[in-house]
N, C-alpha and C positions, 0 to 999 in steps of 0.2 A: 287333383293329382298334379304332378309337375308337368310343365309344358315341354315343348321340344326346343326350347331356347338354349343359348350357350351355357355350358357348365361353368359355374362359378363356385368358388370356395373362399371363405375369408382367409387372408394371409395370417398365419400364426407366427409369432416371433420365435427366434431360435432359443431353445431351452438349454441352459448351461448349469452344471453343478461341478463339484470338485473333479470328478473323473469322467463325466458323461456329457455329451453334447447331442441334442436332438434337433433335427431340421426337417421341415415339411418337404415332401417330394412334389414334383410338378404333376399336373393333371394329365393323365394318359387317356386318350380317347378310347372308349369301350371298357374302361376299368370301373369296377363297382365303387371303390374307395380310393382316396389319394395316398395315404400311408405316410410313414415317417422314416427317416434314416437315423440310426443310433450309432454314434461313434464313441468308443471307449478309449480313454487315455490310459497308458500303462501305469500301474501303481505298485508294481513289484520290481525289484532290481534283480537282474540276472548276474550272477557271479560265476566266473569261470571255475570249473571244478578242478581241484588239485588233489592228488592222492595224499593221504595222511602219511607222515613220516613213520618209519618202522621203529619199534621199541628197541 
């Protein structure tokens, strides 16, 4: 089994795609797993709504 030594985890490089970035979180004492942070880039444009002109 694992010893009582310090917790280590291999450093994972930052993952990048067109609209998504994934980074590894820091080790938290007492946590079961490290986890990852996912950041989405906006890929839709918001256009201000204007009422259509009347016929």
